[in-house]
KOLBAVEX-913051 format. One line per field, with one value per residue (C-alpha): residue number from 1; residue in one letter; x, y, z. Coordinates in Angstrom, 2 decimals. Example, Ala and Ser with C-alpha at 12.3 -4.5 7.8 and 13.67 -1.06 7.14 Angstrom:
2
pos: [1,2]
code: [a,s]
x: [12.30,13.67]
y: [-4.50,-1.06]
z: [7.80,7.14]
! end
This chain:
527
pos: [1,2,3,4,5,6,7,8,9,10,11,12,13,14,15,16,17,18,19,20,21,22,23,24,25,26,27,28,29,30,31,32,33,34,35,36,37,38,39,40,41,42,43,44,45,46,47,48,49,50,51,52,53,54,55,56,57,58,59,60,61,62,63,64,65,66,67,68,69,70,71,72,73,74,75,76,77,78,79,80,81,82,83,84,85,86,87,88,89,90,91,92,93,94,95,96,97,98,99,100,101,102,103,104,105,106,107,108,109,110,111,112,113,114,115,116,117,118,119,120,121,122,123,124,125,126,127,128,129,130,131,132,133,134,135,136,137,138,139,140,141,142,143,144,145,146,147,148,149,150,151,152,153,154,155,156,157,158,159,160,161,162,163,164,165,166,167,168,169,170,171,172,173,174,175,176,177,178,179,180,181,182,183,184,185,186,187,188,189,190,191,192,193,194,195,196,197,198,199,200,201,202,203,204,205,206,207,208,209,210,211,212,213,214,215,216,217,218,219,220,221,222,223,224,225,226,227,228,229,230,231,232,233,234,235,236,237,238,239,240,241,242,243,244,245,246,247,248,249,250,251,252,253,254,255,256,257,258,259,260,261,262,263,264,265,266,267,268,269,270,271,272,273,274,275,276,277,278,279,280,281,282,283,284,285,286,287,288,289,290,291,292,293,294,295,296,297,298,299,300,301,302,303,304,305,306,307,308,309,310,311,312,313,314,315,316,317,318,319,320,321,322,323,324,325,326,327,328,329,330,331,332,333,334,335,336,337,338,339,340,341,342,343,344,345,346,347,348,349,350,351,352,353,354,355,356,357,358,359,360,361,362,363,364,365,366,367,368,369,370,371,372,373,374,375,376,377,378,379,380,381,382,383,384,385,386,387,388,389,390,391,392,393,394,395,396,397,398,399,400,401,402,403,404,405,406,407,408,409,410,411,412,413,414,415,416,417,418,419,420,421,422,423,424,425,426,427,428,429,430,431,432,433,434,435,436,437,438,439,440,441,442,443,444,445,446,447,448,449,450,451,452,453,454,455,456,457,458,459,460,461,462,463,464,465,466,467,468,469,470,471,472,473,474,475,476,477,478,479,480,481,482,483,484,485,486,487,488,489,490,491,492,493,494,495,496,497,498,499,500,501,502,503,504,505,506,507,508,509,510,511,512,513,514,515,516,517,518,519,520,521,522,523,524,525,526,527]
code: [x,x,x,x,x,x,x,x,x,x,x,x,x,x,x,x,x,x,x,x,x,x,x,x,x,x,x,x,x,x,x,x,x,x,x,x,x,x,x,x,x,x,x,x,x,x,x,x,x,x,x,x,x,x,x,x,x,x,x,x,x,x,x,x,x,x,x,x,x,x,x,x,x,x,x,x,x,x,x,x,x,x,x,x,x,x,x,x,x,x,x,x,x,x,x,x,x,x,x,x,x,x,x,x,x,x,x,x,x,x,x,x,x,x,x,x,x,x,x,x,x,x,x,x,x,x,x,x,x,x,x,x,x,x,x,x,x,x,x,x,x,x,x,x,x,x,x,x,x,x,x,x,x,x,x,x,x,x,x,x,x,x,x,x,x,x,x,x,x,x,x,x,x,x,x,x,x,x,x,x,x,x,x,x,x,x,x,x,x,x,x,x,x,x,x,x,x,x,x,x,x,x,x,x,x,x,x,x,x,x,x,x,x,x,x,x,x,x,x,x,x,x,x,x,x,x,x,x,x,x,x,x,x,x,x,x,x,x,x,x,x,x,x,x,x,x,x,x,x,x,x,x,x,x,x,x,x,x,x,x,x,x,x,x,x,x,x,x,x,x,x,x,x,x,x,x,x,x,x,x,x,x,x,x,x,x,x,x,x,x,x,x,x,x,x,x,x,x,x,x,x,x,x,x,x,x,x,x,x,x,x,x,x,x,x,x,x,x,x,x,x,x,x,x,x,x,x,x,x,x,x,x,x,x,x,x,x,x,x,x,x,x,x,x,x,x,x,x,x,x,x,x,x,x,x,x,x,x,x,x,x,x,x,x,x,x,x,x,x,x,x,x,x,x,x,x,x,x,x,x,x,x,x,x,x,x,x,x,x,x,x,x,x,x,x,x,x,x,x,x,x,x,x,x,x,x,x,x,x,x,x,x,x,x,x,x,x,x,x,x,x,x,x,x,x,x,x,x,x,x,x,x,x,x,x,x,x,x,x,x,x,x,x,x,x,x,x,x,x,x,x,x,x,x,x,x,x,x,x,x,x,x,x,x,x,x,x,x,x,x,x,x,x,x,x,x,x,x,x,x,x,x,x,x,x,x,x,x,x,x,x,x,x,x,x,x,x,x,x,x,x,x,x,x,x,x,x,x,x,x,x,x,x,x,x,x,x,x,x,x,x,x,x,x,x,x,x]
x: [-42.40,-40.64,-41.54,-40.59,-43.83,-42.37,-39.22,-36.63,-38.04,-35.09,-36.58,-39.15,-36.79,-34.54,-33.36,-31.06,-28.26,-27.17,-23.22,-21.93,-18.41,-16.52,-17.78,-18.05,-14.67,-11.15,-8.43,-5.51,-5.39,-6.20,-9.21,-11.69,-13.60,-12.96,-14.09,-11.61,-13.24,-16.67,-15.29,-13.83,-17.16,-19.21,-19.12,-20.75,-23.48,-24.00,-24.29,-26.80,-28.89,-28.97,-28.80,-28.36,-26.21,-26.65,-23.37,-23.39,-21.51,-17.80,-16.96,-14.18,-15.40,-14.10,-16.48,-18.06,-21.35,-19.85,-19.63,-23.01,-20.86,-19.30,-16.31,-15.54,-18.48,-16.03,-13.40,-13.74,-12.45,-8.83,-9.80,-12.08,-9.64,-9.70,-12.05,-10.67,-11.59,-15.07,-15.21,-13.71,-16.34,-19.22,-17.51,-17.03,-20.61,-22.14,-20.47,-22.26,-25.62,-25.48,-26.35,-24.49,-26.14,-24.44,-25.48,-26.07,-26.15,-28.01,-29.19,-25.90,-22.26,-19.49,-18.29,-14.99,-16.23,-14.53,-17.94,-18.69,-15.39,-15.80,-19.29,-18.00,-16.10,-16.88,-16.25,-18.93,-17.83,-19.52,-20.37,-21.85,-25.28,-24.45,-25.79,-28.47,-27.26,-29.37,-28.38,-26.73,-24.52,-25.76,-29.45,-31.32,-34.47,-37.52,-37.78,-38.46,-34.83,-31.90,-29.46,-25.78,-24.59,-21.12,-19.41,-17.69,-16.07,-19.13,-21.68,-24.45,-25.67,-26.19,-29.00,-28.03,-29.75,-29.05,-25.80,-24.16,-21.39,-23.84,-24.63,-27.89,-27.30,-29.48,-32.23,-34.40,-37.58,-41.06,-42.61,-39.98,-41.02,-40.99,-39.53,-36.57,-34.85,-32.23,-34.89,-34.28,-37.01,-36.22,-35.43,-32.87,-29.23,-27.90,-30.43,-30.25,-26.48,-26.80,-29.26,-27.00,-24.25,-26.25,-26.94,-23.32,-22.42,-24.93,-24.01,-20.34,-20.80,-23.35,-20.91,-18.37,-20.81,-22.83,-26.61,-28.38,-28.47,-30.05,-30.70,-30.28,-32.89,-34.41,-37.37,-34.98,-34.00,-36.50,-37.16,-40.39,-42.29,-45.70,-46.61,-43.16,-44.83,-41.74,-39.28,-41.47,-41.28,-37.37,-36.75,-39.08,-36.67,-33.62,-34.76,-35.80,-32.47,-30.26,-32.42,-31.72,-28.56,-29.12,-32.82,-32.21,-30.74,-32.46,-33.50,-34.02,-35.71,-34.97,-38.20,-40.48,-43.68,-44.03,-46.95,-45.05,-41.47,-42.58,-44.71,-41.43,-39.96,-38.18,-38.61,-39.24,-39.08,-39.12,-41.70,-39.51,-39.11,-39.83,-42.54,-45.86,-46.51,-46.65,-43.10,-42.56,-45.71,-44.29,-40.81,-39.59,-42.01,-41.95,-45.56,-44.94,-46.64,-43.18,-42.39,-43.41,-44.63,-46.74,-50.32,-49.64,-51.33,-50.55,-53.56,-51.81,-48.90,-51.32,-53.70,-50.82,-48.94,-52.26,-52.75,-49.35,-49.60,-52.78,-51.12,-48.17,-49.60,-48.15,-45.82,-43.24,-42.44,-42.15,-39.51,-39.85,-36.32,-35.03,-33.15,-30.58,-27.69,-29.88,-32.14,-32.03,-31.35,-34.26,-32.05,-32.62,-34.65,-34.46,-35.50,-33.96,-33.20,-36.64,-38.36,-35.82,-36.92,-40.59,-39.66,-37.72,-40.46,-42.74,-39.88,-39.16,-42.58,-44.04,-44.45,-42.02,-38.34,-36.69,-33.62,-31.33,-29.11,-25.67,-25.40,-29.16,-29.18,-27.08,-28.72,-26.13,-27.53,-27.83,-25.43,-26.64,-24.56,-21.78,-19.81,-20.69,-18.40,-18.51,-21.76,-23.53,-24.77,-27.64,-27.39,-23.53,-24.73,-26.28,-22.76,-20.45,-18.22,-19.55,-18.98,-17.62,-15.81,-14.34,-10.90,-9.20,-11.78,-14.58,-12.71,-13.38,-9.97,-6.30,-5.72,-5.12,-8.31,-8.02,-7.73,-10.99,-13.69,-15.91,-15.52,-17.15,-20.10,-18.40,-20.40,-18.68,-21.30,-21.93,-23.35,-20.90,-21.44,-18.97,-20.97,-24.28,-23.40,-22.66,-25.84,-28.91,-31.17,-29.47,-31.19,-28.70,-29.94,-33.51,-32.98,-31.25,-34.19,-36.67,-34.59,-34.29,-38.23,-38.80,-36.74,-38.26,-41.81,-43.32,-46.06,-43.68,-41.93,-42.24,-45.60,-47.27,-50.80,-51.25,-54.55,-54.54,-56.72,-58.32,-56.64,-59.34,-59.56,-56.62,-53.59,-51.63,-51.53,-51.33,-52.32,-52.09,-52.06,-49.60,-50.67,-49.48,-51.44,-52.28,-49.55,-50.64,-49.06,-50.54,-48.27,-49.34,-47.25,-47.60,-44.62,-46.54,-45.49,-48.73,-50.28,-52.92,-55.61,-56.19,-59.31,-59.67,-62.92,-63.61,-60.05,-60.32,-57.11,-56.79,-53.41,-51.47,-47.70,-45.45,-42.45,-40.75,-42.66,-42.13,-44.79,-47.81,-50.28,-52.69,-56.11,-58.32,-62.01,-64.03,-63.38,-61.87,-58.29,-57.43,-53.97,-52.85,-50.10,-47.41,-45.92,-43.25,-44.00,-44.57,-45.47,-45.43,-47.86,-48.21,-51.84]
y: [174.22,171.17,170.54,166.78,164.91,161.37,159.50,158.02,154.73,152.71,153.10,150.89,147.91,149.40,147.46,149.41,148.40,150.96,150.78,152.42,152.73,152.67,149.36,147.60,146.54,147.78,147.52,149.28,147.61,150.77,149.20,151.49,150.50,152.69,153.35,150.93,148.29,149.07,148.65,145.29,144.07,145.31,141.88,140.72,143.22,142.26,138.58,139.41,141.23,144.76,147.40,150.64,151.75,154.47,155.43,157.11,160.37,160.09,163.87,165.49,165.66,165.81,162.67,163.87,162.65,159.84,162.16,163.94,166.93,167.97,170.25,170.08,169.01,168.85,166.37,162.78,162.09,160.90,157.90,156.57,157.51,160.10,161.96,159.75,156.71,157.82,158.53,154.93,153.55,155.19,153.91,150.36,150.23,151.42,148.68,146.29,148.08,149.40,153.09,155.07,157.63,159.79,160.90,164.71,166.67,169.84,171.59,172.02,171.63,170.95,173.84,173.09,174.07,177.20,178.74,178.41,179.56,182.80,183.14,183.21,186.39,189.84,191.49,190.82,189.02,186.89,184.02,186.05,184.99,181.50,180.34,181.35,183.70,185.60,189.25,188.63,186.18,187.40,188.11,185.03,184.90,182.81,180.53,176.70,176.07,174.72,177.66,177.40,180.44,181.89,179.94,182.66,186.04,187.20,188.82,186.07,182.63,180.19,177.67,174.07,171.55,168.39,168.31,171.24,171.01,171.01,174.57,175.09,176.42,179.60,179.00,181.61,181.69,180.90,183.65,186.04,187.76,191.31,191.98,189.56,191.00,188.29,185.87,186.34,185.54,182.67,185.23,187.31,187.31,184.98,182.22,182.50,182.19,179.03,177.54,178.50,176.73,173.64,173.34,173.85,170.88,168.58,169.28,168.79,165.30,164.54,165.65,163.16,160.14,160.12,159.27,160.84,161.97,160.70,164.18,163.86,165.66,167.20,168.54,170.75,173.58,176.45,177.36,177.81,176.46,175.16,172.32,172.70,174.68,176.91,173.85,172.13,175.10,175.26,171.68,172.05,174.89,172.95,170.05,172.05,173.79,170.48,168.61,171.19,169.39,166.28,165.11,161.62,162.68,160.82,162.68,160.41,162.19,161.51,163.13,160.32,161.67,160.83,162.88,166.21,164.99,163.82,167.04,168.67,167.03,164.14,160.86,158.80,158.81,156.36,155.14,154.35,155.06,158.99,160.99,159.26,156.22,152.55,151.29,150.72,148.62,146.61,145.85,147.74,147.65,144.87,144.10,144.57,142.40,140.71,139.18,135.66,135.91,138.99,139.76,142.88,143.09,145.05,147.08,150.33,150.03,149.39,152.27,154.75,153.22,153.33,156.92,157.91,155.84,157.63,160.96,159.93,157.72,158.32,161.02,159.24,156.03,154.84,152.72,150.25,149.72,146.62,149.06,151.75,153.20,154.92,151.98,148.50,145.85,143.31,140.58,141.80,140.89,136.87,136.81,133.83,133.29,131.96,135.03,137.12,135.14,136.02,139.84,139.77,138.01,141.01,143.65,142.33,141.77,145.11,147.97,151.09,150.72,148.14,149.14,146.44,147.70,146.15,142.87,142.46,139.97,137.50,138.45,140.58,141.51,144.66,144.65,146.41,148.31,149.33,152.40,155.35,155.84,159.16,160.24,156.86,156.48,153.87,153.72,152.28,148.68,148.75,149.81,147.11,145.74,143.45,139.93,138.46,135.08,133.18,134.62,137.58,140.05,138.29,139.27,143.07,144.14,142.92,145.39,144.47,143.77,146.81,149.15,148.23,150.95,149.11,145.59,142.75,140.71,138.40,135.26,132.28,131.19,134.74,134.52,135.35,135.67,133.01,130.39,131.54,131.65,127.89,126.99,126.94,127.27,130.35,133.80,135.21,132.67,133.31,137.08,136.28,134.31,137.01,139.77,137.63,137.00,140.67,141.79,139.42,140.12,143.52,142.59,142.76,145.79,149.20,150.05,146.80,147.21,146.15,144.49,143.91,140.86,139.45,141.89,142.95,141.16,139.02,139.16,136.28,136.53,138.86,138.22,140.53,140.47,142.07,142.58,144.14,143.43,139.65,138.86,138.22,137.02,136.10,136.74,135.23,135.81,134.26,135.70,134.48,131.13,129.35,128.01,129.90,129.27,131.86,131.34,133.94,134.19,135.24,134.80,132.81,130.82,127.76,126.93,128.27,127.98,128.31,130.46,131.00,129.12,127.53,126.06,127.01,124.44,125.70,124.12,125.79,125.25,126.70,130.50,130.33,129.56,128.14,128.22,126.35,128.04,126.64,129.09,131.49,130.73,132.45,131.89,133.58,131.82,133.24,132.84]
z: [119.73,118.86,115.25,115.41,116.14,116.75,118.10,115.92,114.51,115.78,119.33,118.35,118.56,121.13,124.12,126.26,128.44,131.36,131.88,135.30,133.55,136.88,137.78,134.30,133.12,134.05,131.23,132.81,136.26,138.31,139.87,138.06,134.87,131.71,128.21,126.50,128.83,127.64,123.92,124.87,126.22,123.01,121.68,124.80,124.48,120.77,121.81,124.66,122.12,123.28,120.60,122.78,125.81,128.23,129.85,133.40,133.65,132.12,132.04,133.94,137.58,141.25,141.70,144.95,143.35,141.11,138.22,138.62,139.40,136.34,136.05,132.26,129.80,126.88,128.15,129.24,132.91,132.69,134.82,132.03,129.11,126.53,124.10,121.54,123.42,123.44,119.76,119.08,121.50,119.20,115.99,117.45,118.91,115.55,113.63,115.90,115.41,119.20,119.55,122.26,124.74,127.51,130.57,130.53,133.68,132.53,135.67,137.63,137.69,140.34,142.50,140.94,137.46,136.07,135.47,139.12,140.34,138.15,139.22,142.97,142.50,143.85,140.52,138.10,134.88,132.08,134.46,137.30,136.21,134.88,138.33,140.83,143.64,146.37,147.15,150.41,152.19,155.62,155.13,153.79,151.67,152.47,149.22,148.93,147.39,148.96,149.73,150.49,152.71,152.97,150.39,148.14,148.21,146.32,149.02,148.03,148.58,145.80,145.16,144.99,142.94,145.15,147.28,148.42,145.80,142.91,142.16,140.06,136.64,136.00,133.63,135.08,137.15,135.95,137.97,139.04,142.25,141.74,145.09,144.41,141.39,141.67,140.37,136.68,133.94,131.56,128.72,130.79,129.43,131.90,131.54,127.68,127.77,129.98,127.39,124.38,126.30,126.93,123.08,122.31,124.59,123.19,119.56,120.21,121.30,118.69,116.15,117.45,116.98,120.23,119.45,122.23,125.86,129.10,130.90,134.64,136.68,133.47,135.25,137.62,135.07,135.52,139.13,141.02,138.00,138.81,136.44,135.02,132.00,131.54,131.90,129.07,126.72,127.44,126.64,123.37,122.28,123.03,121.27,118.18,118.23,118.47,116.05,113.30,112.63,114.40,113.70,114.96,118.19,121.06,124.19,127.43,130.29,133.95,134.93,136.20,134.49,130.96,130.22,131.10,129.62,126.29,125.85,126.44,123.13,125.13,123.13,126.37,130.16,132.79,135.26,138.34,141.98,141.65,139.93,138.98,141.23,140.25,139.87,143.64,143.77,140.98,141.99,144.99,147.93,150.67,149.42,145.68,142.98,141.93,145.19,145.96,149.52,148.76,148.48,146.46,143.13,139.80,139.73,141.09,138.41,135.52,136.51,136.68,133.47,131.38,132.46,131.06,128.09,127.13,127.33,125.33,122.71,119.17,120.79,122.84,124.69,128.46,129.89,133.00,133.95,135.63,138.05,137.96,140.02,142.23,143.48,144.76,142.13,141.55,142.94,146.49,149.61,148.93,145.25,143.41,139.80,139.20,140.60,138.25,135.21,135.70,136.28,133.05,131.24,132.14,131.37,127.90,126.76,128.03,125.51,125.44,125.91,128.04,130.17,131.62,134.45,134.09,135.99,136.38,133.55,135.64,139.02,140.68,143.94,145.72,148.72,151.75,154.48,152.21,153.31,150.99,147.83,145.77,147.30,146.77,150.46,150.47,146.64,146.90,147.23,143.66,142.15,142.88,140.16,137.18,137.71,134.57,135.50,138.66,137.99,140.02,141.13,139.16,135.94,136.65,137.21,137.75,140.51,144.00,145.87,148.04,145.06,143.67,143.07,145.23,146.81,144.98,146.30,148.85,148.23,146.93,144.62,143.13,139.56,136.68,132.96,132.20,134.29,133.07,129.50,129.72,131.40,128.88,131.90,133.34,134.12,131.32,128.54,129.51,129.05,125.53,124.47,125.49,123.65,120.55,120.66,121.10,118.17,115.94,116.80,116.09,118.53,121.45,120.55,121.81,120.10,119.76,121.32,125.00,126.07,129.85,130.89,134.18,136.61,139.10,142.34,141.49,143.57,142.20,138.40,135.60,131.89,128.79,125.07,122.75,119.13,115.97,112.80,112.79,115.19,118.67,121.96,125.19,128.29,131.67,134.85,138.33,140.80,143.87,145.61,144.95,142.23,140.16,137.46,134.68,132.55,129.66,127.99,124.40,123.19,119.89,118.94,116.85,118.30,121.63,120.70,123.67,122.94,126.31,129.17,132.55,134.93,132.76,131.00,128.62,127.42,124.58,125.32,122.38,122.77,126.23,127.35,130.60,132.01,135.09,136.58,139.27,141.75,140.41,136.59,133.28,129.78,126.36,123.81,120.28,119.22]
! end
């Protein structure tokens, strides 16, 4: 069992920023963002107020799936720089009070990985059981796992984790079938060697200054595992082993079920587009709550969130991200900067750990219909270059336009950091204010109490309290196009001090508070 009972304390004030490295900032003019580019923009991240970054995969890879197909876990991909650049990034980030977490692809590798090439050989070797192989390339087997036929000289088919070129590493089967001896138990020599190598990879990067990992498809390790019980035990063991030497190492799950992942020893997990429901009804669906011409409400999200919160209270945290590299940005489907201000008022006053996807802070948009790049397919439109200024290539790169990793947003009025930084009323400066308020207010941080108010039978607004000790905040949101009136009964307050507010007027009447809200409005009031 994992002996650590609680996440590192700094997560209570953490505000993460997700960096998609190939699209962030290019320093050598090859059209692809790099680690020196992240280093050059650390002052911007510090100015914004974030204090942790998650960097998408940056290890050596053939990039058939944008780096989620690793061929060397111990070396930074040359297109991003060198290992020394990553070490320097950690040092420079730490000087600015920013933690650095890497993306760890634990469940599979690339078909180009030397381990897999060795595993493909007919003659048995030390890597033969590093991956999952069925016993015959000709005769299949009826299992609910994706199987790739006829790839290797080895008379076998391998199990893939996602795309065909991502062979699943062998962590064993929860319940190996007696008539399928190729289904090895979790304590067989092959799975144990895989587990040992994963710990070695993690400790290597932690020893060079990395603060933790976001683990890709963290649920996928043990196969045919009902309820993920064996996978949970596996991660408990791995976490315990890693934290013997690095007790503050942060583990972030891509699991989508905080109740399971935090039981496995992760510090926090996401509620997003996969896993437990709620996120799509909040941000993604055509009829979601945060859409001005919608009759969607917040009840579905809130019910799901409160269930997960009850399961994880005191053990780990939950993140509601603005977006990520796999889904549409919030600036999609006709949303404006005003809509985004309401969304970020929610995201940055909600419990848990906020995650801002690069560019969302200026309202970069999802660009539909783009040709797939490095396995992006429909996700490609959320991965375009960061828009820094109005110079060549929006300040992302000095490369010729046709050499850029992806095309830029073609709009002439596309948002940029430079323009918005100068505008006090911009989305960027709104987010800066929210971050500063959150960092200075314990009630608004990860573990401040949440008290939802007046949700049932209301399709237009959402109100809630955040509280820590004697500090209390009231947050009201109206993402719809029409006005809304919020009356809160039994909330005593001598004074309602607006901290960040737009379109909301308050009136205290005895023990009641009435708030008249314009369409697309928000308010954060200190009680």
